[in-house]
N, C-alpha and C positions, 0 to 999 in steps of 0.2 A: 668095520674092523678098525681097531686102533693099534698103533705101533709106537713104542717108546723109542725115540731117537737119541735122546740125551738130555742133560740138565744144563741150563744156562746159568752163568754166574754174573755178578754185577759187572756192567760194562759190555756184556755180549750184545751182539746185534742179531735180532730175530730176522731170519730170511736173507741173510747175507749171501748165501750160495745162490738163492733164487734171483737175487738182484743182479749178481754178476753174470749168470748164464741167460737171463732174460726169460726164464720159464715162468708161466703163471703159477701163482701160489696154489698148490693143491694140498696144503697141510694146515693144521691149526696148531697154535701154541697155547698152552694152558698155564696160567700163573697159579702156583699153589701158595704163594706168599704175596704180600703187598708189593707192587712194583710202581715205578715211575717210568713212563714211556713216552716216546714220540712216534708219530706215524707219518710217513711220506708216501704220496702217490708217485709211482715210478716215472710217469711222463713228465710232470712238472720238475721232479728232481733231476731227471736227465737234462732238461732244458736249462735249469739253473746251473748245473755242473758244466754244461757245454759253454755257457757264457762266463764261467768263472773257473778257468783252468787251475789256478792255484788251490782253490777249494777242492776241486776234483782230485788233485794229487794227494791232498791231506785225507780225503775220504777214502781213496784207494789204499793208503797206508793203514788206516784203521780197519778197513775190510780185510786186508791181508793179515793183520795181527789177530783179528777176530777169528778168521778161518784157521789160522795156525794154532791158536789156543784150543779151538774145538777139536781139531785133529789130534793134537797132543793128548787131550783128556780122553778122547775115544780110544786111542792106542793104549793108554795106561789102563783104561777100564777093560779093554779086551785082553790084555796081558795078565790081569789079576783074576 
């Protein structure tokens, strides 16, 4: 069974909510257009960010912006 959760736009982070809550990824993202992406394993990323607190703060800022943008788009989509 598949369920459409939303559409991502340029700059969005795939799996940001999963990264923040520590849940294992139980979803797939499907690209319908060409994309350029990066992939990080959570363990090494956690260790890197723990050793680099300034980078962790910047990453948290971008995660917050990413989630806020997704929430705003979801609310607009639900209202229409």
